[in-house]
VOTIRO-152651 format. One record per residue (C-alpha): residue in three letters; x, y, z. Coordinates in pm, 1 decimal. Example, Ala and Ser with C-alpha at 12.3 -4.5 7.8 and 13.67 -1.06 7.14 Angstrom:
! VOTIRO-152651
(node "ala"; (1230.0; -450.0; 780.0))
(node "ser"; (1367.0; -106.0; 714.0))
This chain:
! VOTIRO-152651
(node "met"; (-8.9; 4.1; -5.7))
(node "val"; (287.2; 214.4; 72.1))
(node "glu"; (413.5; 159.5; -278.6))
(node "tyr"; (84.6; 227.8; -438.5))
(node "ile"; (37.2; 544.5; -263.9))
(node "val"; (395.8; 664.7; -333.1))
(node "arg"; (363.7; 563.5; -707.4))
(node "leu"; (26.2; 755.6; -736.9))
(node "leu"; (169.3; 1076.9; -573.6))
(node "thr"; (476.5; 1074.4; -787.6))
(node "ser"; (276.1; 1015.6; -1109.3))
(node "lys"; (83.7; 1349.0; -1033.1))
(node "gly"; (423.5; 1541.8; -986.5))
(node "tyr"; (438.2; 1531.9; -618.1))
(node "phe"; (787.1; 1494.2; -449.5))
(node "ser"; (706.2; 1258.4; -172.1))
(node "ala"; (929.7; 1060.2; 93.3))
(node "ile"; (883.8; 749.0; 301.1))
(node "leu"; (959.2; 720.6; 655.7))
(node "ser"; (967.6; 376.7; 836.7))
(node "arg"; (1095.3; 256.5; 1157.3))
(node "gly"; (1330.7; 0.1; 981.2))
(node "tyr"; (1224.9; -293.3; 1194.8))
(node "arg"; (1517.3; -542.0; 1275.5))
(node "arg"; (1791.1; -334.2; 1098.9))
(node "arg"; (2129.0; -334.1; 1284.7))
(node "ser"; (2183.2; 44.3; 1258.3))
(node "arg"; (2049.8; 316.5; 1491.0))
(node "gly"; (1895.8; 648.9; 1480.1))
(node "tyr"; (1815.9; 830.0; 1147.8))
(node "lys"; (1929.1; 677.1; 834.3))
(node "glu"; (1848.2; 739.9; 462.3))
(node "ala"; (1843.1; 429.3; 239.9))
(node "gln"; (2071.8; 383.7; -51.1))
(node "lys"; (2026.0; 134.5; -337.1))
(node "glu"; (2348.7; -39.9; -260.2))
(node "met"; (2277.2; -89.1; 107.6))
(node "thr"; (2167.1; -426.4; 272.4))
(node "trp"; (1855.2; -479.4; 508.1))
(node "tyr"; (2112.8; -467.7; 794.4))
(node "asp"; (2131.6; -87.8; 744.1))
(node "val"; (1764.7; 10.0; 699.0))
(node "gly"; (1545.8; -306.0; 713.4))
(node "asp"; (1383.8; -509.4; 444.9))
(node "glu"; (1078.2; -301.9; 345.3))
(node "pro"; (1272.1; 26.1; 340.3))
(node "leu"; (1538.0; -124.4; 97.7))
(node "gln"; (1258.5; -277.0; -112.0))
(node "tyr"; (1106.5; 102.3; -135.4))
(node "lys"; (1438.8; 249.9; -229.8))
(node "gln"; (1528.3; -14.4; -491.5))
(node "lys"; (1173.6; 73.4; -650.1))
(node "phe"; (1189.7; 444.2; -611.6))
(node "leu"; (1553.6; 541.7; -658.7))
(node "glu"; (1465.0; 922.9; -700.0))
(node "ile"; (1283.6; 966.4; -374.0))
(node "pro"; (1399.1; 983.8; -11.3))
(node "val"; (1350.2; 653.9; 191.1))
(node "ala"; (1444.3; 689.3; 555.5))
(node "val"; (1418.9; 506.1; 875.6))
(node "asp"; (1420.0; 626.5; 1232.9))
(node "ala"; (1254.4; 467.4; 1559.3))
(node "ser"; (1133.6; 820.0; 1636.9))
(node "arg"; (895.4; 925.9; 1375.8))
(node "arg"; (897.5; 1293.0; 1508.8))
(node "his"; (1295.0; 1279.0; 1461.5))
(node "gly"; (1275.6; 1119.9; 1148.4))
(node "ile"; (1035.1; 1377.8; 994.8))
(node "lys"; (1258.3; 1661.6; 1121.0))
(node "asn"; (1554.9; 1530.0; 962.6))
(node "leu"; (1384.9; 1455.1; 636.4))
(node "leu"; (1275.2; 1828.2; 624.0))
(node "ile"; (1606.1; 1925.5; 696.0))
(node "gln"; (1762.5; 1723.8; 423.5))
(node "his"; (1483.9; 1780.3; 167.7))
(node "ser"; (1336.1; 2101.5; 222.3))
(node "asp"; (1130.3; 2077.0; -105.7))
(node "leu"; (939.5; 1766.7; 14.6))
(node "asp"; (568.5; 1790.9; -74.7))
(node "asn"; (444.2; 1487.9; 135.0))
(node "ile"; (586.1; 1232.2; 369.4))
(node "val"; (434.0; 877.7; 363.7))
(node "leu"; (483.2; 692.4; 708.1))
(node "asp"; (489.5; 339.6; 694.4))
(node "asp"; (317.6; 144.4; 998.0))
(node "ala"; (239.5; 446.4; 1210.4))
(node "tyr"; (-122.1; 435.9; 1303.1))
(node "gln"; (-10.0; 411.0; 1665.5))
(node "his"; (228.0; 707.0; 1657.6))
(node "arg"; (-13.8; 962.0; 1818.4))
(node "trp"; (278.0; 1228.7; 1859.4))
(node "val"; (287.5; 1282.3; 1498.2))
(node "his"; (-2.7; 1469.0; 1334.9))
(node "arg"; (-119.1; 1315.6; 997.7))
(node "asp"; (-340.3; 1457.6; 740.2))
(node "ile"; (-493.6; 1117.3; 667.6))
(node "asn"; (-486.0; 788.1; 862.0))
(node "ile"; (-525.6; 464.0; 658.6))
(node "leu"; (-607.8; 143.1; 851.8))
(node "leu"; (-541.3; -180.6; 680.0))
(node "thr"; (-677.6; -505.4; 808.5))
(node "gln"; (-677.4; -866.6; 641.5))
(node "tyr"; (-987.6; -1008.7; 512.9))
(node "asp"; (-938.2; -1340.4; 684.1))
(node "asn"; (-806.7; -1213.3; 1007.9))
(node "pro"; (-983.2; -863.9; 1050.0))
(node "phe"; (-922.5; -643.2; 1343.7))
(node "tyr"; (-1282.4; -701.1; 1492.8))
(node "asn"; (-1199.5; -1064.7; 1550.1))
(node "asp"; (-865.2; -994.6; 1715.2))
(node "tyr"; (-769.8; -923.1; 2071.2))
(node "leu"; (-508.5; -703.7; 2243.4))
(node "leu"; (-166.3; -820.9; 2299.0))
(node "pro"; (-61.1; -1072.5; 2428.6))
(node "met"; (-372.9; -1275.8; 2370.0))
(node "gly"; (-397.5; -1137.8; 2010.2))
(node "arg"; (-203.1; -916.0; 1773.9))
(node "leu"; (-388.2; -576.2; 1823.4))
(node "arg"; (-166.4; -288.9; 1954.5))
(node "glu"; (-462.5; -100.5; 2078.0))
(node "pro"; (-831.1; -123.6; 2158.0))
(node "lys"; (-1072.8; -218.7; 1867.7))
(node "lys"; (-1270.1; 97.8; 1908.1))
(node "asn"; (-973.9; 291.7; 1789.7))
(node "phe"; (-1053.1; 194.3; 1426.4))
(node "lys"; (-1269.9; 522.7; 1428.9))
(node "arg"; (-952.4; 723.6; 1412.0))
(node "ala"; (-908.4; 592.6; 1045.4))
(node "asp"; (-1024.0; 812.8; 759.6))
(node "ile"; (-982.0; 517.9; 516.6))
(node "ile"; (-1012.3; 156.1; 604.4))
(node "val"; (-867.4; -98.9; 367.2))
(node "ile"; (-970.5; -471.7; 395.7))
(node "ser"; (-667.7; -632.4; 229.2))
(node "lys"; (-568.2; -964.2; 84.7))
(node "cys"; (-944.1; -1029.7; -32.3))
(node "pro"; (-1012.6; -1325.1; -258.8))
(node "ile"; (-999.0; -1226.3; -622.8))
(node "val"; (-1352.5; -1296.8; -659.1))
(node "leu"; (-1538.7; -1112.8; -399.7))
(node "ser"; (-1931.1; -1128.8; -364.5))
(node "pro"; (-2139.0; -821.9; -241.2))
(node "leu"; (-2257.2; -1045.3; 39.4))
(node "ala"; (-1884.2; -1078.2; 177.2))
(node "glu"; (-1842.6; -709.6; 142.4))
(node "arg"; (-2176.5; -629.2; 342.0))
(node "tyr"; (-2076.3; -893.3; 592.2))
(node "his"; (-1754.5; -710.7; 686.5))
(node "leu"; (-1913.7; -374.5; 695.3))
(node "thr"; (-2196.2; -488.7; 934.4))
(node "lys"; (-1935.3; -645.9; 1167.9))
(node "phe"; (-1751.6; -307.6; 1252.7))
(node "lys"; (-1986.6; -48.5; 1116.0))
(node "pro"; (-1769.2; 222.2; 970.2))
(node "gly"; (-1864.1; 594.0; 1060.2))
(node "pro"; (-1989.1; 831.3; 811.1))
(node "his"; (-1643.4; 998.4; 778.2))
(node "gln"; (-1484.3; 674.0; 682.6))
(node "lys"; (-1434.2; 514.5; 345.8))
(node "val"; (-1386.3; 137.3; 320.9))
(node "phe"; (-1217.1; -31.8; 27.8))
(node "phe"; (-1150.5; -395.9; -59.9))
(node "thr"; (-825.9; -498.6; -224.6))
(node "tyr"; (-650.8; -809.7; -328.7))
(node "ile"; (-287.8; -910.5; -419.8))
(node "lys"; (-171.5; -945.4; -783.9))
(node "tyr"; (129.0; -1129.8; -827.9))
(node "gly"; (387.7; -1013.9; -1092.7))
(node "asp"; (619.8; -1252.8; -1320.8))
(node "pro"; (893.3; -1408.4; -1124.6))
(node "val"; (1234.8; -1222.8; -1083.9))
(node "his"; (1560.8; -1381.2; -1051.3))
(node "phe"; (1758.8; -1316.9; -741.1))
(node "ser"; (2061.1; -1194.8; -942.3))
(node "gly"; (1847.1; -954.0; -1128.3))
(node "asp"; (1949.4; -1134.8; -1477.2))
(node "pro"; (1659.2; -1155.5; -1705.8))
(node "cys"; (1614.2; -1526.6; -1633.2))
(node "phe"; (1269.8; -1649.1; -1742.8))
(node "cys"; (1055.4; -1866.2; -1517.8))
(node "asp"; (745.4; -2026.5; -1651.3))
(node "leu"; (529.8; -2081.8; -1356.7))
(node "asn"; (291.5; -2296.6; -1580.9))
(node "asn"; (561.6; -2545.7; -1664.2))
(node "leu"; (678.2; -2647.8; -1327.9))
(node "asn"; (670.6; -2979.5; -1157.9))
(node "thr"; (800.7; -2886.0; -807.5))
(node "ile"; (845.6; -2552.7; -611.8))
(node "ile"; (1050.9; -2518.1; -303.2))
(node "met"; (890.7; -2202.0; -129.5))
(node "phe"; (1031.5; -2031.3; 159.6))
(node "ser"; (909.4; -1714.4; 343.9))
(node "gly"; (940.9; -1509.7; 659.0))
(node "ile"; (611.9; -1307.2; 646.0))
(node "ala"; (307.1; -1273.4; 890.1))
(node "asn"; (71.1; -1455.7; 675.5))
(node "pro"; (215.9; -1683.9; 399.0))
(node "thr"; (-116.4; -1850.9; 297.4))
(node "pro"; (-203.0; -1626.2; -1.5))
(node "phe"; (158.1; -1679.2; -126.4))
(node "glu"; (124.2; -2054.6; -79.4))
(node "glu"; (-215.1; -2093.6; -251.6))
(node "lys"; (-77.3; -1884.7; -539.5))
(node "leu"; (200.0; -2134.0; -593.8))
(node "lys"; (-3.3; -2448.8; -540.3))
(node "lys"; (-191.1; -2368.5; -860.5))
(node "arg"; (124.9; -2356.7; -1060.7))
(node "cys"; (295.4; -2701.0; -985.1))
(node "asp"; (239.6; -3067.1; -896.0))
(node "his"; (435.4; -3051.4; -567.3))
(node "leu"; (499.3; -2752.6; -337.9))
(node "phe"; (742.2; -2775.3; -47.7))
(node "cys"; (712.9; -2487.3; 219.4))
(node "his"; (998.7; -2371.8; 445.8))
(node "asn"; (793.0; -2096.6; 663.8))
(node "phe"; (973.5; -1878.9; 919.2))
(node "gly"; (858.6; -1608.9; 1141.8))
(node "asp"; (778.5; -1254.1; 1024.2))
(node "his"; (1087.3; -1055.8; 964.5))
(node "his"; (1293.8; -1372.3; 1016.5))
(node "val"; (1667.0; -1303.5; 1023.2))
(node "tyr"; (1801.6; -1592.9; 791.7))
(node "lys"; (2110.1; -1785.9; 894.7))
(node "his"; (2338.3; -2015.4; 682.1))
(node "lys"; (2175.4; -2330.4; 821.9))
(node "asp"; (1833.0; -2188.7; 690.8))
(node "ile"; (1973.8; -2150.7; 331.1))
(node "asp"; (2160.5; -2490.5; 344.3))
(node "arg"; (1830.9; -2664.8; 441.6))
(node "ile"; (1645.2; -2487.2; 156.3))
(node "ala"; (1911.6; -2566.6; -93.0))
(node "glu"; (1947.0; -2933.8; 35.9))
(node "ser"; (1561.5; -2981.7; -17.4))
(node "phe"; (1602.2; -2852.6; -371.6))
(node "asn"; (1901.1; -3069.7; -455.2))
(node "asn"; (1743.4; -3391.5; -316.5))
(node "leu"; (1446.8; -3362.9; -563.1))
(node "phe"; (1482.5; -3582.7; -877.7))
(node "thr"; (1319.4; -3353.9; -1141.0))
(node "asn"; (1445.5; -3095.6; -1393.9))
(node "arg"; (1135.3; -2874.0; -1372.2))
(node "lys"; (1207.9; -2741.4; -1027.4))
(node "val"; (1273.7; -2385.4; -871.9))
(node "ile"; (1315.6; -2207.0; -556.9))
(node "ile"; (1057.6; -1911.6; -495.6))
(node "thr"; (1026.4; -1660.2; -208.9))
(node "thr"; (871.6; -1329.0; -152.8))
(node "glu"; (1011.2; -985.5; -256.2))
(node "lys"; (1049.0; -887.8; 113.2))
(node "asp"; (1230.6; -1209.1; 203.9))
(node "ala"; (1466.4; -1161.1; -102.3))
(node "met"; (1567.1; -818.8; 47.3))
(node "arg"; (1704.9; -1003.8; 351.9))
(node "ile"; (1932.8; -1219.1; 153.9))
(node "lys"; (2039.3; -1021.5; -149.5))
(node "gly"; (2365.5; -825.4; -98.1))
(node "thr"; (2452.5; -1051.6; 206.5))
(node "lys"; (2699.5; -1347.5; 230.7))
(node "leu"; (2401.5; -1577.1; 232.3))
(node "phe"; (2329.0; -1501.7; -134.6))
(node "glu"; (2656.0; -1701.1; -212.0))
(node "arg"; (2471.0; -2022.4; -106.1))
(node "phe"; (2207.9; -1960.9; -370.0))
(node "lys"; (2446.8; -1855.2; -642.1))
(node "asn"; (2415.1; -2160.8; -867.2))
(node "leu"; (2055.0; -2225.8; -798.3))
(node "pro"; (1734.0; -2103.5; -973.1))
(node "val"; (1590.1; -1885.0; -712.7))
(node "phe"; (1327.6; -1619.3; -784.7))
(node "phe"; (1096.9; -1389.8; -589.5))
(node "leu"; (747.3; -1286.9; -682.8))
(node "pro"; (679.4; -923.9; -678.1))
(node "ile"; (322.2; -802.5; -588.2))
(node "glu"; (101.9; -518.1; -604.4))
(node "ile"; (-227.4; -391.2; -477.1))
(node "cys"; (-560.4; -420.2; -684.6))
(node "phe"; (-889.5; -262.6; -593.0))
(node "his"; (-1205.2; -449.4; -627.9))
(node "lys"; (-1373.4; -136.5; -702.5))
(node "asp"; (-1378.3; 250.1; -638.9))
(node "arg"; (-991.0; 276.2; -706.2))
(node "ser"; (-1058.7; 611.6; -862.7))
(node "glu"; (-1233.2; 727.9; -546.2))
(node "phe"; (-930.4; 610.5; -348.2))
(node "asp"; (-683.4; 787.2; -564.5))
(node "lys"; (-911.2; 1093.6; -561.6))
(node "ile"; (-914.0; 1073.8; -172.2))
(node "ile"; (-520.8; 1053.5; -153.0))
(node "leu"; (-467.2; 1316.3; -399.1))
(node "ser"; (-710.5; 1563.9; -230.9))
(node "tyr"; (-466.3; 1552.4; 62.4))
(node "gly"; (-152.8; 1585.6; -146.6))
(node "lys"; (0.6; 1934.1; -96.3))
(node "lys"; (262.6; 2110.0; -309.2))
(node "asn"; (542.3; 2260.8; -127.7))
(node "pro"; (594.3; 2637.0; -277.4))
(node "asp"; (982.9; 2576.4; -256.0))
(node "his"; (947.2; 2250.2; -479.6))
(node "his"; (1074.6; 2302.4; -812.7))
């Protein structure tokens, strides 16, 4: 969603920046991402943003207030700053709050930590200007939409949108233009360290006869033994139509590190994703652009 919003703003001539916490990075304080960095420097998602948006600032800072001040000092002509995962950061004023909740695990069925995964009471969803029900089925019935809406009853000031994931073509780890035909595979070795790998697994199951999964915790820090285990399971399969596939976020945690050498001679790919709207995409775009502000110093 961060990528979608930044791409939208950029397409309309806004100069935007992305600010993230940089979860699990090994650096401290404020740091701007550079293309040649690894996830150790800025975290996996910020590195992914930077490699897609080379011309815009992507920064990390555990303190959003401190990060915003530094961004404005370093880039005085910024029009907008998109905060990644900052719904709970009440010390920072936002012009618009967007709350994302998963279709198969919505916030209204969840509980506060430690019993569940919620960071604040459910009633605080009312603070959102936009609510996005994410990772919906590709085919979504009006009945399913109404069910979700009646479960939490959005306020008159809130707009609700339903989105699903669209997977792109496989991209080779090395960046080389290696083609991978997902329709002509016998076996896929999948590995991921994301919060909910189910949609990813379902996508791959439809593209092969046999799927072997190596699932790790969200933002998993890969070790040599993990990579060796994945490579070993690949080498032990007696078929020529086999590949290793992971998510784009997981790829960021391996590319540029010594772990990549373990995959050097293997067909390892990642699947990029994008957000698609079931309907009302133009309305969502219109709302986002209505909050976009042009800095008079921006040239």
